C-alpha positions as YAML, in Angstrom:
chain: A
units: angstrom
residues:
- id: 1
  name: MET
  ca: [-24.69, 7.23, -11.63]
- id: 2
  name: ASN
  ca: [-25.32, 8.61, -8.16]
- id: 3
  name: LEU
  ca: [-22.88, 7.17, -5.61]
- id: 4
  name: SER
  ca: [-24.91, 8.53, -2.68]
- id: 5
  name: GLN
  ca: [-27.54, 5.87, -3.44]
- id: 6
  name: TRP
  ca: [-25.09, 2.97, -3.23]
- id: 7
  name: PRO
  ca: [-25.32, 0.89, -0.02]
- id: 8
  name: LEU
  ca: [-22.22, 0.60, 2.16]
- id: 9
  name: GLN
  ca: [-20.69, -2.88, 1.74]
- id: 10
  name: HIS
  ca: [-17.55, -2.72, 3.92]
- id: 11
  name: ALA
  ca: [-15.87, -0.22, 6.21]
- id: 12
  name: ILE
  ca: [-12.21, -0.17, 7.21]
- id: 13
  name: GLN
  ca: [-11.29, 1.37, 10.55]
- id: 14
  name: CYS
  ca: [-8.06, 3.38, 10.40]
- id: 15
  name: LYS
  ca: [-6.43, 5.15, 13.31]
- id: 16
  name: LEU
  ca: [-4.78, 7.65, 10.94]
- id: 17
  name: SER
  ca: [-6.34, 10.10, 8.51]
- id: 18
  name: CYS
  ca: [-6.53, 8.58, 5.02]
- id: 19
  name: SER
  ca: [-5.21, 10.60, 2.07]
- id: 20
  name: CYS
  ca: [-5.08, 8.00, -0.72]
- id: 21
  name: LEU
  ca: [-6.12, 4.47, -1.58]
- id: 22
  name: ALA
  ca: [-4.88, 1.90, -4.11]
- id: 23
  name: TRP
  ca: [-6.45, -1.36, -5.26]
- id: 24
  name: ASN
  ca: [-4.14, -4.24, -6.17]
- id: 25
  name: PRO
  ca: [-5.06, -5.44, -9.68]
- id: 26
  name: SER
  ca: [-3.67, -8.97, -9.11]
- id: 27
  name: ARG
  ca: [-6.00, -11.78, -10.15]
- id: 28
  name: VAL
  ca: [-4.07, -14.56, -8.37]
- id: 29
  name: HIS
  ca: [-4.03, -13.03, -4.90]
- id: 30
  name: PRO
  ca: [-6.94, -12.15, -2.59]
- id: 31
  name: PRO
  ca: [-8.18, -8.56, -2.96]
- id: 32
  name: MET
  ca: [-5.74, -6.12, -1.40]
- id: 33
  name: LEU
  ca: [-5.86, -2.39, -0.62]
- id: 34
  name: ALA
  ca: [-3.06, -0.01, 0.31]
- id: 35
  name: VAL
  ca: [-4.07, 3.02, 2.35]
- id: 36
  name: GLY
  ca: [-1.81, 6.06, 2.69]
- id: 37
  name: SER
  ca: [-2.02, 8.68, 5.42]
- id: 38
  name: ASP
  ca: [-1.13, 12.38, 5.31]
- id: 39
  name: GLU
  ca: [-0.75, 12.47, 9.09]
- id: 40
  name: ALA
  ca: [2.03, 15.03, 9.75]
- id: 41
  name: ASN
  ca: [3.19, 13.56, 13.08]
- id: 42
  name: PRO
  ca: [6.30, 11.38, 12.36]
- id: 43
  name: SER
  ca: [6.04, 9.61, 15.73]
- id: 44
  name: VAL
  ca: [2.88, 7.80, 14.59]
- id: 45
  name: GLY
  ca: [5.04, 5.34, 12.62]
- id: 46
  name: GLY
  ca: [4.32, 3.84, 9.19]
- id: 47
  name: LYS
  ca: [2.01, 5.85, 6.94]
- id: 48
  name: VAL
  ca: [1.08, 3.02, 4.55]
- id: 49
  name: ILE
  ca: [-1.19, 0.20, 5.71]
- id: 50
  name: ILE
  ca: [-1.99, -2.91, 3.65]
- id: 51
  name: TYR
  ca: [-5.39, -4.59, 4.00]
- id: 52
  name: GLU
  ca: [-6.49, -7.92, 2.55]
- id: 53
  name: PHE
  ca: [-10.05, -9.14, 2.09]
- id: 54
  name: SER
  ca: [-10.94, -12.42, 3.80]
- id: 55
  name: GLU
  ca: [-13.71, -14.33, 2.03]
- id: 56
  name: ALA
  ca: [-14.18, -16.57, 5.08]
- id: 57
  name: GLN
  ca: [-14.73, -13.64, 7.45]
- id: 58
  name: ARG
  ca: [-16.22, -11.34, 4.78]
- id: 59
  name: LYS
  ca: [-14.17, -8.39, 6.03]
- id: 60
  name: TRP
  ca: [-10.96, -6.44, 5.40]
- id: 61
  name: ASN
  ca: [-8.05, -7.37, 7.68]
- id: 62
  name: LYS
  ca: [-4.95, -5.30, 8.31]
- id: 63
  name: VAL
  ca: [-1.99, -7.48, 7.28]
- id: 64
  name: GLU
  ca: [1.00, -5.11, 7.08]
- id: 65
  name: THR
  ca: [2.24, -1.62, 7.90]
- id: 66
  name: VAL
  ca: [5.08, -0.20, 5.81]
- id: 67
  name: MET
  ca: [7.27, 1.22, 8.56]
- id: 68
  name: SER
  ca: [9.90, 2.69, 6.20]
- id: 69
  name: VAL
  ca: [7.54, 5.51, 5.12]
- id: 70
  name: THR
  ca: [7.08, 8.03, 7.94]
- id: 71
  name: GLU
  ca: [6.45, 11.21, 5.90]
- id: 72
  name: PRO
  ca: [2.87, 12.20, 4.86]
- id: 73
  name: VAL
  ca: [1.73, 10.19, 1.82]
- id: 74
  name: HIS
  ca: [0.17, 12.07, -1.11]
- id: 75
  name: ASP
  ca: [-0.39, 9.27, -3.63]
- id: 76
  name: ILE
  ca: [-0.05, 5.49, -3.79]
- id: 77
  name: SER
  ca: [-0.31, 3.01, -6.66]
- id: 78
  name: PHE
  ca: [0.13, -0.71, -7.28]
- id: 79
  name: ALA
  ca: [1.94, -1.67, -10.48]
- id: 80
  name: PRO
  ca: [0.13, -3.95, -12.92]
- id: 81
  name: ASN
  ca: [0.99, -7.54, -12.01]
- id: 82
  name: LEU
  ca: [2.33, -9.24, -15.11]
- id: 83
  name: GLY
  ca: [3.01, -12.71, -13.74]
- id: 84
  name: ARG
  ca: [5.41, -11.65, -10.99]
- id: 85
  name: SER
  ca: [5.44, -13.63, -7.74]
- id: 86
  name: TYR
  ca: [5.39, -10.36, -5.77]
- id: 87
  name: HIS
  ca: [3.52, -7.06, -5.79]
- id: 88
  name: MET
  ca: [5.03, -3.62, -6.44]
- id: 89
  name: LEU
  ca: [3.75, -0.48, -4.74]
- id: 90
  name: ALA
  ca: [4.83, 3.11, -5.42]
- id: 91
  name: ILE
  ca: [4.41, 5.69, -2.67]
- id: 92
  name: ALA
  ca: [4.60, 9.47, -3.21]
- id: 93
  name: SER
  ca: [5.66, 11.49, -0.19]
- id: 94
  name: LYS
  ca: [8.68, 13.72, 0.28]
- id: 95
  name: GLU
  ca: [10.44, 11.04, -1.78]
- id: 96
  name: VAL
  ca: [9.12, 8.37, -4.12]
- id: 97
  name: HIS
  ca: [9.43, 4.90, -2.59]
- id: 98
  name: VAL
  ca: [8.94, 1.72, -4.62]
- id: 99
  name: ILE
  ca: [8.47, -1.35, -2.44]
- id: 100
  name: THR
  ca: [7.90, -5.01, -3.16]
- id: 101
  name: LEU
  ca: [5.49, -7.18, -1.20]
- id: 102
  name: LYS
  ca: [6.37, -10.85, -1.56]
- id: 103
  name: PRO
  ca: [3.81, -13.27, -0.10]
- id: 104
  name: LEU
  ca: [5.42, -15.60, 2.43]
- id: 105
  name: LYS
  ca: [4.83, -19.32, 2.31]
- id: 106
  name: ARG
  ca: [2.15, -20.62, 4.66]
- id: 107
  name: GLU
  ca: [4.60, -21.96, 7.28]
- id: 108
  name: GLN
  ca: [6.54, -18.68, 7.24]
- id: 109
  name: ALA
  ca: [3.30, -16.71, 7.64]
- id: 110
  name: VAL
  ca: [2.31, -18.79, 10.68]
- id: 111
  name: GLN
  ca: [5.73, -18.17, 12.27]
- id: 112
  name: THR
  ca: [5.40, -14.45, 11.60]
- id: 113
  name: ALA
  ca: [1.84, -14.29, 12.95]
- id: 114
  name: THR
  ca: [2.85, -16.03, 16.18]
- id: 115
  name: ALA
  ca: [6.02, -13.94, 16.53]
- id: 116
  name: VAL
  ca: [4.11, -10.67, 16.17]
- id: 117
  name: PRO
  ca: [1.41, -10.52, 18.86]
- id: 118
  name: THR
  ca: [-0.63, -7.84, 17.06]
- id: 119
  name: ALA
  ca: [-0.83, -9.85, 13.83]
- id: 120
  name: PRO
  ca: [-4.16, -11.61, 13.31]
- id: 121
  name: ALA
  ca: [-3.70, -15.35, 12.93]
- id: 122
  name: GLY
  ca: [-4.43, -16.88, 9.54]
- id: 123
  name: THR
  ca: [-3.80, -13.77, 7.45]
- id: 124
  name: SER
  ca: [-1.32, -13.49, 4.60]
- id: 125
  name: ARG
  ca: [1.99, -11.94, 5.50]
- id: 126
  name: PHE
  ca: [4.49, -10.33, 3.17]
- id: 127
  name: GLU
  ca: [8.21, -9.83, 2.98]
- id: 128
  name: ILE
  ca: [8.53, -6.08, 2.38]
- id: 129
  name: ARG
  ca: [11.62, -4.72, 0.62]
- id: 130
  name: GLN
  ca: [12.41, -1.29, -0.71]
- id: 131
  name: ALA
  ca: [13.15, -1.68, -4.42]
- id: 132
  name: ALA
  ca: [13.92, 1.99, -5.09]
- id: 133
  name: GLN
  ca: [13.85, 5.43, -3.54]
- id: 134
  name: PHE
  ca: [13.97, 8.64, -5.56]
- id: 135
  name: ASP
  ca: [14.87, 11.80, -3.70]
- id: 136
  name: ASP
  ca: [16.66, 13.83, -6.38]
- id: 137
  name: HIS
  ca: [13.90, 16.37, -6.91]
- id: 138
  name: SER
  ca: [13.40, 19.74, -5.27]
- id: 139
  name: SER
  ca: [9.87, 19.33, -3.93]
- id: 140
  name: GLN
  ca: [7.37, 16.84, -2.58]
- id: 141
  name: VAL
  ca: [5.86, 14.42, -5.08]
- id: 142
  name: THR
  ca: [2.11, 14.85, -5.18]
- id: 143
  name: ARG
  ca: [1.04, 12.54, -8.04]
- id: 144
  name: PHE
  ca: [2.37, 9.85, -10.34]
- id: 145
  name: CYS
  ca: [0.95, 7.36, -12.78]
- id: 146
  name: SER
  ca: [1.90, 4.16, -14.56]
- id: 147
  name: PHE
  ca: [1.27, 3.19, -18.15]
- id: 148
  name: GLY
  ca: [0.90, -0.39, -19.31]
- id: 149
  name: CYS
  ca: [3.71, -2.58, -18.06]
- id: 150
  name: THR
  ca: [6.01, 0.26, -16.95]
- id: 151
  name: PHE
  ca: [5.65, 1.21, -13.35]
- id: 152
  name: LEU
  ca: [6.59, 4.79, -12.71]
- id: 153
  name: ARG
  ca: [6.30, 6.84, -15.84]
- id: 154
  name: ALA
  ca: [5.44, 10.34, -14.68]
- id: 155
  name: ALA
  ca: [5.76, 12.10, -11.34]
- id: 156
  name: ARG
  ca: [4.56, 15.58, -10.54]
- id: 157
  name: GLY
  ca: [5.73, 17.79, -7.73]
- id: 158
  name: ARG
  ca: [4.95, 21.37, -6.89]
- id: 159
  name: GLU
  ca: [7.54, 22.77, -9.29]
- id: 160
  name: THR
  ca: [8.11, 20.17, -11.96]
- id: 161
  name: CYS
  ca: [6.67, 17.30, -13.95]
- id: 162
  name: ARG
  ca: [9.00, 14.46, -14.99]
...
């Protein structure tokens, strides 16, 4: 399999450098990607951007920016969706953040899209909450993985593996 011979299907324009990418495995929600940035400048703002694919427009639309993560992101992963009404996303940076993305109802999404001038109309919006934050390790987290229905099973930093 030679990936250099594959034709480009879609391109996503990001203003930040991209360090990691995660695909949401949900089968009941439109395709969704989370993009993490290792941009070192904290004044840039959120380092995790959520994109959703629009079948009608046949393109990827930016729907959210996770503003609570301002440190460079080294790894990102969606948890397997086992019938939950929300999505879970783990983010490895200086700390490990676990956030939930709960799709808003259609009327709430319209209110949000009109209240936020930069939000494209007609896209899904999410209620973002931080479910957990782990900062009790002595180094930056560079990788983690999930197994089956558990979310965060192993995390590796520069000095340790848990």
